[in-house]
N, C-alpha and C positions, 0 to 999 in steps of 0.2 A: 443499253434499255438494262433496267434491274429485273430482279425476280419478283414474280409475284407475291411472294411474301413481304418483300420490300414494300410494295405498293400498299398491301393490307395493314401493314405497319403505321403507314403515314396516314391511310384512310381508312379505319377501321367500319366505319359505317357503310362502307362499299363491299366489306366481306359478307357474304351470305351465312356464313357459320356464326356470325354475331346475333342472329336474329332469332327470336323466340316467338312464333308465331308471326305476324306481322310487326313486331315490336323490336326496336333496335335494344337489347340488352345482352351486353358480351357477357357479363357476369352470370346472368341466368342461363346463358347458352352453355358456358363452360361449365356450371354445375349440372346440366343435364346430360352433357357428355360424359362427365365423370360418374354420375349415377348410372347411366348406360353401360359404361364399361365394368363396373363393378356389379352391375347385375349380370351382365355376359359372363363375368369369371364365376360368378357363383354358380349359374347354369352349367358352366362347363365342369366344375367340381361335381355338381349333381348328376350330370350326363355319365362321368367317370364310375361315380359309385355305384349308378344304376347298371353300367357296364359291367362291373366287378361282381355285383350281385347276380345277374344273369349268368355271367359265366360260372360262377360258383355252384349254381343250382340246376344248370342245364344237364341233361343226361347225355352222355357220349354215345353215339350210334354204335350199335351192335356190328361187330366184324361181319361185312358181305351186305349189309343193309343200308339204305340211304336214309338220310335224315328228311323227313317231310318237311315242308316249307310253309 
């Protein structure tokens, strides 16, 4: 028995990843996945920048005192 990927190569209409909504649209589904990956990458960059800004502007705790949360 072959792998699932072999089956979906032979029968792409059976692959749920090839649907946009209830419509079979492999190219549209691929475009959505590409767009989502790009958005996730951009969000990760923004999150890293926010982290650097917070780190740069946070006040270190004075010796012997705990930082409040």
